[in-house]
DOPARO-874641 format. One record per atom (N, C-alpha, C, O, CB): residue in one letter; x, y, z. Coordinates in steps of 0.05 Angstrom, whole numbers, padded with zeros to 5 digits, always signed. Glycine has a CB too. Example, Ala and Ser with C-alpha at 12.3 -4.5 7.8 and 13.67 -1.06 7.14 Angstrom:
! residues 2
A+00264-00114+00156
A+00246-00090+00156
A+00264-00066+00156
A+00285-00066+00169
A+00226-00089+00181
S+00257-00045+00142
S+00273-00021+00143
S+00258+00001+00157
S+00268+00023+00161
S+00282-00012+00114
This chain:
! residues 231
X-00201+00552-00118
X-00172+00551-00115
X-00164+00522-00109
X-00145+00512-00121
X-00163+00569-00092
X-00178+00509-00090
X-00171+00481-00083
X-00175+00463-00107
X-00159+00445-00111
X-00189+00472-00060
X-00196+00467-00123
X-00201+00450-00146
X-00178+00452-00166
X-00170+00432-00178
X-00228+00457-00159
X-00169+00476-00171
X-00147+00481-00189
X-00121+00468-00179
X-00106+00456-00194
X-00142+00511-00194
X-00117+00471-00153
X-00093+00459-00141
X-00093+00428-00143
X-00073+00416-00149
X-00091+00467-00111
X-00116+00416-00138
X-00119+00387-00141
X-00114+00378-00169
X-00101+00358-00174
X-00147+00378-00132
X-00124+00394-00188
X-00121+00388-00217
X-00091+00388-00225
X-00082+00372-00240
X-00137+00407-00234
X-00077+00408-00214
X-00048+00411-00220
X-00031+00389-00207
X-00012+00380-00219
X-00039+00438-00212
X-00039+00382-00182
X-00023+00362-00167
X-00030+00334-00174
X-00014+00315-00169
X-00026+00367-00138
X-00053+00329-00185
X-00062+00302-00190
X-00043+00286-00207
X-00037+00263-00200
X-00089+00303-00204
X-00032+00297-00229
X-00013+00281-00245
X+00012+00273-00229
X+00022+00251-00232
X-00005+00296-00270
X+00022+00292-00213
X+00046+00286-00197
X+00041+00264-00177
X+00059+00247-00172
X+00055+00311-00182
X+00017+00263-00166
X+00010+00243-00145
X+00004+00216-00157
X+00011+00195-00146
X-00013+00253-00129
X-00010+00216-00180
X-00021+00191-00191
X-00004+00178-00213
X-00001+00153-00214
X-00048+00195-00200
X+00007+00194-00231
X+00020+00182-00255
X+00043+00164-00247
X+00045+00141-00258
X+00030+00204-00273
X+00062+00172-00229
X+00084+00153-00222
X+00073+00128-00209
X+00084+00106-00213
X+00103+00167-00203
X+00052+00130-00193
X+00040+00107-00179
X+00028+00088-00199
X+00029+00064-00196
X+00020+00116-00159
X+00015+00099-00220
X+00003+00083-00241
X+00024+00066-00255
X+00019+00042-00261
X-00013+00100-00261
X+00047+00077-00260
X+00068+00062-00272
X+00078+00039-00254
X+00084+00017-00263
X+00092+00080-00279
X+00078+00045-00228
X+00086+00024-00209
X+00066+00002-00208
X+00073-00021-00207
X+00090+00037-00181
X+00040+00009-00208
X+00020-00012-00206
X+00019-00029-00232
X+00012-00053-00231
X-00008+00000-00201
X+00025-00017-00255
X+00027-00033-00280
X+00051-00052-00277
X+00050-00075-00286
X+00030-00015-00305
X+00073-00042-00266
X+00097-00058-00262
X+00091-00082-00243
X+00100-00104-00249
X+00120-00040-00249
X+00076-00077-00222
X+00069-00098-00203
X+00051-00118-00217
X+00055-00142-00214
X+00056-00087-00178
X+00031-00109-00231
X+00012-00127-00244
X+00026-00145-00264
X+00020-00168-00267
X-00010-00111-00258
X+00045-00133-00279
X+00060-00148-00299
X+00083-00165-00289
X+00096-00179-00304
X+00070-00129-00320
X+00087-00164-00263
X+00107-00182-00251
X+00099-00211-00255
X+00116-00229-00259
X+00110-00177-00220
X+00073-00216-00255
X+00062-00243-00261
X+00063-00247-00291
X+00050-00231-00306
X+00033-00246-00249
X+00077-00267-00300
X+00080-00272-00329
X+00057-00289-00340
X+00050-00287-00364
X+00106-00284-00335
X+00046-00307-00323
X+00026-00325-00332
X+00000-00320-00318
X+00000-00314-00294
X+00035-00355-00328
X-00023-00322-00332
X-00049-00318-00320
X-00051-00291-00305
X-00059-00290-00282
X-00056-00340-00300
X-00043-00270-00319
X-00044-00244-00307
X-00073-00235-00300
X-00092-00245-00312
X-00032-00223-00325
X-00075-00218-00280
X-00101-00209-00270
X-00114-00190-00291
X-00100-00176-00305
X-00099-00195-00243
X-00140-00191-00292
X-00154-00174-00311
X-00152-00145-00304
X-00150-00138-00280
X-00184-00182-00313
X-00151-00128-00324
X-00148-00099-00318
X-00172-00088-00303
X-00169-00070-00287
X-00145-00084-00345
X-00196-00099-00308
X-00220-00089-00295
X-00218-00093-00265
X-00224-00075-00249
X-00245-00104-00306
X-00210-00117-00256
X-00208-00123-00227
X-00185-00108-00215
X-00186-00099-00192
X-00206-00153-00222
X-00163-00105-00230
X-00140-00091-00220
X-00146-00061-00216
X-00139-00049-00195
X-00116-00093-00240
X-00160-00049-00235
X-00168-00021-00233
X-00187-00017-00210
X-00186+00003-00196
X-00180-00011-00259
X-00206-00036-00207
X-00225-00034-00185
X-00211-00033-00158
X-00217-00016-00141
X-00245-00058-00185
X-00191-00051-00154
X-00177-00052-00128
X-00160-00026-00124
X-00158-00016-00102
X-00160-00077-00126
X-00149-00016-00146
X-00134+00009-00144
X-00152+00032-00135
X-00145+00048-00118
X-00121+00016-00171
X-00176+00033-00147
X-00195+00055-00141
X-00206+00051-00112
X-00211+00071-00099
X-00218+00055-00161
X-00209+00027-00103
X-00217+00022-00076
X-00196+00034-00057
X-00203+00049-00038
X-00221-00008-00070
X-00171+00028-00061
X-00150+00040-00045
X-00150+00070-00046
X-00146+00083-00025
X-00124+00029-00053
X-00154+00081-00070
X-00152+00110-00074
X-00175+00125-00062
X-00172+00148-00053
X-00150+00116-00103
X-00199+00113-00062
X-00223+00127-00053
X-00235+00116-00027
X-00237+00131-00007
X-00244+00126-00075
X-00244+00091-00027
X-00258+00080-00004
X-00239+00077+00020
X-00246+00086+00042
X-00270+00053-00011
X-00216+00064+00016
X-00198+00059+00038
X-00188+00085+00051
X-00186+00087+00075
X-00175+00042+00029
X-00181+00104+00034
X-00170+00130+00045
X-00192+00145+00060
X-00187+00156+00081
X-00159+00147+00022
X-00217+00145+00050
X-00239+00159+00063
X-00245+00146+00090
X-00248+00159+00110
X-00264+00159+00045
X-00247+00119+00090
X-00253+00105+00115
X-00231+00109+00135
X-00237+00113+00159
X-00256+00075+00109
X-00206+00107+00126
X-00184+00111+00145
X-00183+00139+00157
X-00178+00142+00181
X-00157+00105+00131
X-00188+00159+00140
X-00188+00186+00149
X-00210+00191+00171
X-00204+00203+00191
X-00193+00206+00126
X-00234+00180+00166
X-00255+00183+00185
X-00249+00169+00212
X-00253+00181+00233
X-00281+00172+00174
X-00239+00145+00210
X-00233+00130+00234
X-00210+00142+00250
X-00211+00144+00274
X-00226+00101+00227
X-00189+00151+00235
X-00166+00163+00249
X-00174+00190+00261
X-00163+00197+00282
X-00143+00167+00229
X-00192+00204+00249
X-00202+00229+00260
X-00217+00225+00286
X-00213+00239+00306
X-00220+00244+00240
X-00234+00204+00287
X-00249+00197+00311
X-00230+00189+00333
X-00233+00198+00356
X-00270+00175+00305
X-00211+00172+00327
X-00192+00163+00347
X-00175+00185+00358
X-00168+00186+00381
X-00175+00140+00336
X-00167+00204+00340
X-00149+00226+00348
X-00163+00244+00369
X-00149+00259+00382
X-00141+00242+00324
X-00189+00243+00370
X-00203+00259+00391
X-00198+00248+00419
X-00202+00262+00438
X-00233+00260+00385
X-00190+00223+00420
X-00187+00210+00446
X-00157+00204+00452
X-00150+00201+00475
X-00202+00184+00447
X-00141+00203+00431
X-00112+00197+00435
X-00097+00221+00423
X-00099+00226+00399
X-00103+00170+00422
X-00082+00234+00440
X-00068+00258+00431
X-00038+00254+00423
X-00026+00271+00411
X-00069+00279+00452
X-00028+00231+00431
X+00001+00225+00425
X+00005+00220+00395
X-00007+00201+00384
X+00010+00200+00441
X+00021+00237+00382
X+00026+00234+00354
X+00041+00208+00348
X+00038+00196+00327
X+00042+00258+00344
X+00058+00200+00367
X+00073+00175+00363
X+00054+00151+00362
X+00057+00134+00344
X+00094+00172+00386
X+00036+00149+00380
X+00017+00127+00381
X-00001+00128+00356
X-00007+00107+00344
X+00000+00127+00407
X-00010+00151+00349
X-00028+00154+00326
X-00013+00145+00300
X-00025+00132+00283
X-00037+00183+00323
X+00012+00153+00298
X+00027+00147+00274
X+00037+00118+00273
X+00035+00105+00251
X+00051+00165+00272
X+00046+00107+00295
X+00059+00081+00295
X+00040+00058+00301
X+00045+00035+00293
X+00082+00081+00315
X+00019+00064+00315
X+00000+00043+00323
X-00027+00045+00310
X-00036+00027+00295
X-00003+00043+00354
X-00040+00068+00314
X-00068+00071+00305
X-00070+00071+00274
X-00086+00057+00263
X-00080+00097+00316
X-00054+00088+00261
X-00055+00090+00232
X-00050+00064+00218
X-00065+00056+00200
X-00035+00111+00222
X-00029+00049+00226
X-00025+00023+00213
X-00048+00003+00216
X-00056-00011+00197
X+00000+00010+00223
X-00060+00002+00240
X-00082-00016+00245
X-00106-00008+00228
X-00118-00025+00214
X-00090-00016+00275
X-00114+00017+00229
X-00137+00027+00214
X-00134+00023+00184
X-00152+00013+00171
X-00143+00057+00221
X-00111+00031+00174
X-00106+00030+00145
X-00104+00001+00135
X-00113-00005+00113
X-00081+00046+00138
X-00092-00016+00151
X-00089-00044+00142
X-00114-00060+00146
X-00115-00083+00138
X-00066-00057+00157
X-00134-00048+00159
X-00161-00060+00159
X-00177-00051+00135
X-00190-00067+00121
X-00176-00053+00185
X-00176-00025+00130
X-00193-00013+00109
X-00184-00021+00080
X-00201-00024+00062
X-00194+00017+00111
X-00158-00023+00076
X-00148-00029+00049
X-00156-00057+00039
X-00167-00059+00017
X-00118-00026+00049
X-00150-00078+00054
X-00154-00105+00042
X-00184-00114+00041
X-00189-00136+00031
X-00140-00125+00058
X-00202-00098+00051
X-00231-00104+00048
X-00239-00108+00019
X-00258-00121+00013
X-00248-00083+00062
X-00225-00095+00001
X-00231-00097-00028
X-00227-00125-00038
X-00239-00133-00058
X-00213-00078-00044
X-00210-00141-00025
X-00204-00168-00034
X-00229-00185-00036
X-00231-00203-00053
X-00184-00181-00016
X-00248-00180-00018
X-00273-00196-00018
X-00288-00193-00044
X-00302-00211-00053
X-00290-00188+00006
X-00286-00170-00057
X-00301-00164-00081
X-00288-00176-00106
X-00300-00177-00127
X-00304-00134-00085
X-00263-00185-00103
X-00249-00197-00126
X-00241-00225-00120
X-00223-00236-00134
X-00224-00180-00134
X-00253-00238-00101
X-00244-00264-00092
X-00248-00285-00114
X-00234-00305-00115
X-00259-00273-00067
X-00268-00281-00132
X-00271-00300-00154
X-00248-00299-00174
X-00243-00318-00190
X-00297-00294-00169
X-00233-00276-00174
X-00210-00273-00192
X-00185-00285-00179
X-00165-00288-00193
X-00206-00244-00198
X-00186-00291-00154
X-00162-00301-00140
X-00162-00332-00141
X-00175-00345-00126
X-00162-00292-00110
X-00147-00342-00160
X-00145-00371-00164
X-00116-00382-00162
X-00111-00405-00166
X-00156-00379-00191
X-00098-00363-00154
X-00070-00371-00149
X-00061-00355-00125
X-00071-00333-00120
X-00052-00365-00174
X-00043-00366-00109
X-00034-00353-00085
X-00022-00326-00090
X-00025-00307-00075
X-00015-00370-00069
X-00007-00323-00112
X+00007-00298-00118
X-00013-00276-00125
X-00007-00252-00123
X+00026-00301-00142
X-00038-00283-00132
X-00058-00263-00138
X-00064-00245-00114
X-00068-00221-00117
X-00084-00277-00147
X-00064-00256-00090
X-00068-00240-00066
X-00046-00219-00062
X-00052-00197-00053
X-00069-00258-00042
X-00021-00227-00068
X+00001-00208-00066
X-00003-00185-00086
X+00002-00161-00079
X+00028-00222-00072
X-00012-00191-00110
X-00015-00170-00131
X-00038-00152-00124
X-00035-00127-00125
X-00020-00184-00158
X-00061-00163-00118
X-00084-00146-00111
X-00079-00129-00086
X-00086-00105-00085
X-00109-00163-00107
X-00067-00141-00066
X-00060-00126-00042
X-00042-00103-00048
X-00046-00081-00038
X-00048-00144-00022
X-00021-00108-00064
X-00002-00087-00072
X-00016-00064-00087
X-00011-00041-00082
X+00021-00098-00088
X-00034-00071-00105
X-00047-00051-00121
X-00066-00034-00104
X-00068-00010-00107
X-00063-00064-00144
X-00080-00047-00085
X-00097-00031-00066
X-00079-00011-00051
X-00087+00012-00049
X-00111-00051-00046
X-00057-00021-00041
X-00039-00003-00026
X-00029+00020-00043
X-00026+00043-00033
X-00015-00018-00016
X-00024+00015-00069
X-00015+00037-00086
X-00037+00058-00091
X-00031+00082-00092
X-00006+00025-00113
X-00062+00048-00094
X-00084+00067-00096
X-00086+00085-00072
X-00090+00109-00074
X-00110+00052-00101
X-00084+00073-00048
X-00084+00088-00023
X-00062+00108-00023
X-00066+00132-00015
X-00082+00069+00001
X-00038+00100-00030
X-00014+00117-00030
X-00017+00141-00049
X-00008+00163-00043
X+00011+00101-00037
X-00030+00136-00072
X-00033+00158-00092
X-00050+00181-00080
X-00042+00204-00083
X-00045+00147-00117
X-00072+00174-00068
X-00089+00194-00056
X-00075+00207-00032
X-00077+00232-00029
X-00116+00182-00047
X-00061+00192-00016
X-00046+00203+00006
X-00025+00223-00004
X-00020+00244+00008
X-00033+00181+00023
X-00011+00216-00026
X+00008+00234-00038
X-00005+00260-00046
X+00007+00282-00043
X+00022+00221-00062
X-00029+00258-00058
X-00043+00282-00066
X-00050+00300-00042
X-00047+00324-00044
X-00069+00274-00081
X-00058+00288-00020
X-00064+00303+00004
X-00039+00317+00015
X-00041+00341+00022
X-00076+00284+00026
X-00017+00303+00015
X+00008+00316+00024
X+00017+00338+00005
X+00028+00358+00014
X+00030+00295+00027
X+00012+00334-00021
X+00018+00355-00040
X+00003+00380-00035
X+00013+00402-00037
X+00013+00345-00068
X-00023+00378-00028
X-00040+00401-00021
X-00029+00415+00003
X-00029+00440+00005
X-00069+00393-00017
X-00020+00399+00023
X-00010+00411+00048
X+00016+00427+00043
X+00020+00447+00056
X-00005+00389+00068
X+00033+00417+00025
X+00060+00429+00022
X+00064+00444-00005
X+00086+00450-00012
X+00080+00408+00025
X+00042+00450-00019
X+00046+00462-00046
X+00059+00489-00044
X+00072+00497-00063
X+00018+00464-00059
X+00056+00504-00022
X+00067+00531-00020
X+00095+00531-00010
X+00106+00553-00004
X+00049+00547-00002
X+00108+00508-00008
X+00136+00507+00002
X+00157+00509-00020
X+00181+00508-00014
X+00140+00481+00018
X+00147+00511-00045
X+00166+00514-00067
X+00167+00488-00083
X+00161+00466-00073
X+00193+00521-00058
X+00175+00490-00109
X+00176+00467-00127
X+00196+00446-00118
X+00190+00422-00121
X+00182+00477-00155
X+00219+00454-00108
X+00239+00435-00100
X+00228+00417-00077
X+00230+00393-00078
X+00265+00449-00091
X+00216+00430-00057
X+00204+00415-00035
X+00182+00397-00045
X+00180+00373-00037
X+00193+00434-00013
X+00165+00407-00063
X+00142+00392-00073
X+00151+00368-00089
X+00141+00346-00085
X+00124+00410-00091
X+00170+00372-00108
X+00179+00349-00124
X+00194+00329-00106
X+00192+00305-00111
X+00197+00359-00146
X+00209+00338-00087
X+00224+00320-00068
X+00204+00304-00052
X+00208+00280-00048
X+00243+00336-00050
X+00182+00317-00044
X+00162+00303-00028
X+00149+00281-00044
X+00147+00258-00035
X+00140+00323-00019
X+00141+00287-00069
X+00129+00267-00086
X+00148+00244-00092
X+00140+00221-00093
X+00118+00279-00112
X+00173+00251-00097
X+00193+00230-00103
X+00197+00211-00080
X+00196+00187-00083
X+00220+00243-00111
X+00201+00223-00056
X+00206+00207-00032
X+00181+00190-00025
X+00184+00166-00017
X+00213+00224-00009
X+00158+00201-00028
X+00134+00186-00022
X+00128+00164-00042
X+00118+00143-00035
X+00110+00205-00019
X+00134+00170-00068
X+00130+00149-00088
X+00149+00126-00083
X+00140+00103-00086
X+00135+00161-00116
X+00173+00131-00076
X+00193+00110-00072
X+00189+00097-00044
X+00191+00072-00041
X+00222+00120-00074
X+00183+00113-00024
X+00181+00103+00003
X+00153+00094+00011
X+00147+00070+00012
X+00190+00123+00022
X+00135+00114+00016
X+00108+00108+00027
X+00092+00090+00008
X+00078+00072+00017
X+00094+00133+00032
X+00094+00095-00018
X+00078+00080-00037
X+00086+00051-00037
X+00069+00033-00037
X+00081+00092-00065
X+00112+00045-00037
X+00121+00018-00036
X+00114+00004-00010
X+00109-00020-00009
X+00151+00016-00041
X+00115+00020+00012
X+00107+00010+00038
X+00078+00002+00039
X+00071-00021+00047
X+00113+00030+00060
X+00060+00020+00030
X+00032+00013+00029
X+00026-00011+00012
X+00010-00029+00020
X+00015+00037+00019
X+00040-00013-00010
X+00036-00036-00028
X+00045-00061-00015
X+00032-00082-00016
X+00051-00031-00055
X+00069-00061-00003
X+00080-00085+00009
X+00064-00094+00033
X+00059-00118+00036
X+00109-00079+00018
X+00056-00076+00050
X+00041-00083+00074
X+00015-00097+00067
X+00008-00118+00078
X+00036-00059+00092
X-00001-00085+00049
X-00026-00096+00042
X-00023-00121+00026
X-00041-00139+00026
X-00043-00076+00027
X-00001-00124+00012
X+00005-00149-00003
X+00008-00172+00016
X+00000-00195+00010
X+00031-00146-00020
X+00018-00167+00040
X+00021-00188+00060
X-00006-00199+00069
X-00010-00223+00071
X+00037-00178+00085
X-00025-00181+00074
X-00052-00190+00081
X-00065-00204+00057
X-00079-00224+00060
X-00069-00166+00089
X-00060-00193+00033
X-00070-00206+00009
X-00060-00234+00006
X-00074-00252-00003
X-00062-00190-00016
X-00035-00239+00013
X-00023-00265+00012
X-00037-00284+00031
X-00043-00307+00024
X+00007-00264+00019
X-00043-00274+00055
X-00058-00290+00074
X-00086-00297+00064
X-00096-00319+00068
X-00060-00276+00100
X-00099-00277+00051
X-00126-00281+00041
X-00127-00301+00018
X-00144-00319+00017
X-00138-00254+00031
X-00108-00299-00001
X-00108-00318-00023
X-00100-00346-00014
X-00110-00366-00024
X-00088-00309-00045
X-00083-00348+00006
X-00076-00374+00018
X-00101-00387+00031
X-00105-00411+00028
X-00053-00372+00038
X-00117-00370+00044
X-00142-00380+00056
X-00160-00391+00035
X-00172-00413+00038
X-00155-00358+00072
X-00163-00376+00013
X-00182-00385-00008
X-00172-00410-00022
X-00187-00429-00026
X-00185-00362-00029
X-00147-00410-00030
X-00136-00433-00045
X-00135-00459-00029
X-00142-00480-00038
X-00108-00426-00055
X-00127-00456-00003
X-00124-00480+00014
X-00148-00485+00031
X-00148-00503+00048
X-00099-00477+00031
X-00169-00468+00028
X-00195-00471+00042
X-00190-00471+00073
X-00200-00489+00087
X-00209-00497+00034
X-00175-00452+00082
X-00170-00449+00110
X-00190-00431+00124
X-00207-00419+00110
X-00141-00438+00115
X-00189-00429+00150
X-00208-00412+00165
X-00200-00383+00162
X-00178-00377+00154
X-00209-00420+00194
X-00219-00366+00168
X-00214-00337+00165
X-00191-00328+00184
X-00177-00309+00178
X-00239-00321+00172
X-00189-00342+00207
X-00168-00335+00226
X-00140-00339+00215
X-00121-00328+00226
X-00172-00351+00251
X-00138-00355+00194
X-00111-00360+00182
X-00099-00334+00170
X-00075-00333+00165
X-00113-00382+00161
X-00116-00315+00165
X-00107-00289+00153
X-00094-00272+00175
X-00077-00255+00169
X-00130-00273+00140
X-00101-00276+00200
X-00093-00258+00222
X-00063-00255+00224
X-00054-00232+00227
X-00103-00269+00248
X-00046-00276+00223
X-00017-00271+00225
X-00006-00253+00203
X+00012-00237+00208
X-00002-00298+00224
X-00017-00255+00179
X-00008-00238+00157
X-00017-00209+00160
X-00002-00191+00154
X-00018-00249+00130
X-00041-00206+00171
X-00051-00179+00177
X-00034-00166+00199
X-00026-00143+00196
X-00081-00180+00186
X-00028-00181+00220
X-00011-00170+00241
X+00017-00163+00231
X+00029-00143+00239
X-00009-00190+00264
X+00027-00180+00213
X+00054-00174+00201
X+00052-00148+00185
X+00071-00132+00185
X+00063-00197+00183
X+00030-00144+00170
X+00026-00120+00155
X+00026-00095+00173
X+00038-00075+00166
X+00000-00121+00138
X+00012-00098+00195
X+00011-00075+00215
X+00038-00069+00226
X+00046-00046+00229
X-00009-00082+00238
X+00053-00090+00232
X+00080-00087+00244
X+00099-00073+00225
X+00113-00054+00232
X+00092-00114+00253
X+00100-00082+00200
X+00118-00069+00180
X+00110-00041+00174
X+00126-00023+00171
X+00120-00086+00154
X+00084-00036+00174
X+00073-00009+00169
X+00081+00009+00193
X+00090+00032+00189
X+00042-00009+00166
X+00078-00002+00217
X+00085+00013+00241
X+00115+00019+00242
X+00123+00041+00250
X+00077-00001+00266
X+00132+00000+00235
X+00161+00005+00234
X+00169+00027+00215
X+00185+00044+00221
X+00176-00021+00227
X+00157+00026+00191
X+00162+00047+00171
X+00155+00074+00183
X+00170+00093+00181
X+00147+00041+00145
X+00131+00076+00195
X+00122+00102+00206
X+00140+00111+00229
X+00144+00135+00233
X+00093+00100+00216
X+00150+00091+00244
X+00168+00098+00266
X+00194+00111+00255
X+00204+00130+00266
X+00175+00073+00283
X+00205+00099+00234
X+00229+00110+00222
X+00224+00139+00211
X+00239+00157+00216
X+00239+00092+00198
X+00201+00142+00198
X+00194+00168+00187
X+00189+00188+00209
X+00197+00211+00207
X+00170+00166+00168
X+00176+00179+00231
X+00169+00196+00253
X+00195+00206+00267
X+00197+00229+00275
X+00151+00182+00273
X+00214+00188+00270
X+00239+00195+00283
X+00254+00216+00267
X+00266+00234+00278
X+00257+00170+00286
X+00252+00214+00240
X+00266+00234+00223
X+00253+00262+00227
X+00266+00282+00227
X+00264+00226+00194
X+00226+00261+00229
X+00212+00287+00232
X+00217+00300+00259
X+00221+00324+00261
X+00182+00282+00228
X+00216+00284+00281
X+00218+00295+00308
X+00247+00302+00314
X+00252+00321+00329
X+00208+00275+00328
X+00266+00287+00304
X+00295+00292+00310
X+00308+00310+00289
X+00331+00317+00292
X+00310+00266+00312
X+00293+00316+00268
X+00302+00334+00247
X+00328+00324+00234
X+00348+00339+00232
X+00307+00362+00258
X+00328+00298+00226
X+00351+00287+00213
X+00342+00268+00191
X+00319+00260+00190
X+00369+00271+00234
X+00360+00262+00172
X+00354+00248+00148
X+00355+00218+00151
X+00345+00203+00135
X+00372+00257+00126
X+00369+00208+00172
X+00374+00180+00175
X+00348+00163+00175
X+00347+00143+00162
X+00389+00175+00201
X+00328+00173+00190
X+00303+00158+00192
X+00290+00155+00165
X+00278+00135+00159
X+00285+00172+00211
X+00291+00176+00148
X+00279+00176+00122
X+00294+00155+00104
X+00281+00139+00090
X+00281+00204+00108
X+00321+00155+00105
X+00336+00136+00090
X+00330+00108+00097
X+00326+00091+00080
X+00367+00141+00093
X+00328+00102+00123
X+00322+00075+00133
X+00294+00067+00124
X+00289+00044+00116
X+00324+00074+00164
X+00274+00086+00126
X+00247+00080+00119
X+00245+00073+00089
X+00231+00054+00082
X+00229+00104+00125
X+00258+00089+00072
X+00257+00084+00043
X+00271+00057+00036
X+00260+00042+00021
X+00271+00107+00028
X+00294+00052+00048
X+00308+00026+00043
X+00291+00003+00053
X+00290-00018+00040
X+00335+00026+00057
X+00277+00006+00075
X+00259-00014+00086
X+00237-00020+00067
X+00231-00044+00062
X+00248-00005+00113
X+00225+00001+00055
X+00203-00003+00036
X+00212-00016+00011
X+00199-00034+00000
X+00190+00024+00030
X+00236-00008+00001
X+00247-00020-00024
X+00253-00050-00019
X+00247-00066-00037
X+00273-00005-00033
X+00264-00057+00004
X+00270-00084+00010
X+00245-00101+00011
X+00244-00124+00001
X+00285-00086+00037
X+00224-00091+00024
X+00198-00105+00025
X+00187-00110-00003
X+00178-00132-00009
X+00178-00089+00042
X+00187-00089-00019
X+00175-00093-00046
X+00192-00112-00063
X+00181-00127-00079
X+00173-00066-00060
X+00218-00111-00060
X+00235-00130-00074
X+00228-00159-00067
X+00227-00176-00084
X+00265-00125-00068
X+00223-00164-00041
X+00216-00190-00032
X+00188-00198-00043
X+00184-00221-00052
X+00215-00192-00001
X+00169-00179-00043
X+00142-00185-00053
X+00143-00193-00082
X+00130-00212-00090
X+00124-00160-00049
X+00159-00178-00098
X+00160-00184-00127
X+00174-00212-00131
X+00166-00227-00149
X+00176-00162-00142
X+00194-00217-00116
X+00208-00243-00119
X+00189-00266-00112
X+00189-00287-00124
X+00233-00244-00101
X+00172-00261-00091
X+00152-00281-00083
X+00132-00285-00105
X+00124-00308-00110
X+00139-00273-00057
X+00123-00264-00117
X+00103-00266-00139
X+00115-00283-00162
X+00102-00301-00172
X+00095-00238-00149
X+00140-00276-00170
X+00153-00290-00192
X+00157-00320-00185
X+00154-00337-00202
X+00180-00277-00199
X+00165-00326-00160
X+00169-00353-00152
X+00143-00369-00153
X+00142-00391-00164
X+00181-00354-00124
X+00122-00358-00142
X+00096-00372-00142
X+00084-00374-00170
X+00071-00394-00176
X+00076-00357-00123
X+00089-00354-00186
X+00079-00355-00214
X+00092-00378-00229
X+00078-00393-00243
X+00085-00328-00228
X+00118-00381-00227
X+00132-00403-00240
X+00124-00430-00229
X+00122-00450-00243
X+00163-00399-00238
X+00120-00430-00203
X+00112-00455-00189
X+00085-00465-00199
X+00081-00489-00204
X+00112-00451-00159
X+00066-00446-00202
X+00039-00454-00211
X+00039-00464-00239
X+00024-00482-00246
X+00020-00430-00209
X+00056-00452-00256
X+00058-00462-00284
X+00071-00489-00285
X+00062-00506-00301
X+00074-00442-00301
X+00091-00494-00268
X+00104-00520-00268
X+00085-00542-00259
X+00086-00564-00270
X+00128-00519-00248
X+00067-00535-00241
X+00047-00555-00232
X+00027-00561-00254
X+00019-00584-00258
X+00032-00544-00207
X+00019-00540-00270
X+00000-00544-00292
X+00012-00561-00314
X-00002-00576-00327
X-00008-00517-00303
X+00038-00558-00318
X+00052-00572-00340
X+00054-00602-00334
X+00053-00618-00353
X+00080-00560-00345
X+00056-00609-00309
X+00059-00637-00301
X+00035-00655-00310
X+00035-00679-00305
X+00063-00640-00271
């Protein structure tokens, strides 16, 4: 039964996200990243990062019972550690600062796709309207949030590589990723606990704003790198 359910829900969870990750990858007009490395990072987010995060969050939840702390503090820290670890495996492909933003975003989208699938399994018996609404809101909200947050760490990582900085130079970007992830979860948590739509609206707008900034940053850096090459 579970296998059939996963098979049916898989397209709803993954296909919209795949279109988003193609959109993010193609934001860069010059020296685009190879499909092989892009797909690898997506799969890392979808499989390795989600599995590692689930195990770690399960262990921590045995000691911390507060749902607010687990959602707003623990989950963002654990997930924003496990997701960008994939960057080390594609560091030879990172030769421009915007590359870190792209790879980070794609990792986050892979993570979000699997997370969407898990939520779909949880709520499949609530009816088609609830199911489609869930996938739509998570594709627009949570998926863009995961992409944006990990893109921030990716930006720090690519800056470290390009400018030959110390590993500690990534820390401010990682902390920023944790903070924005925690804020999004706080908005979503408030909507769930207070049974109102305002928190969801704020969370989704927050995620859209972040992703808009990430894409503008990619386009700016992309044009800047080409201008430097032309000189």
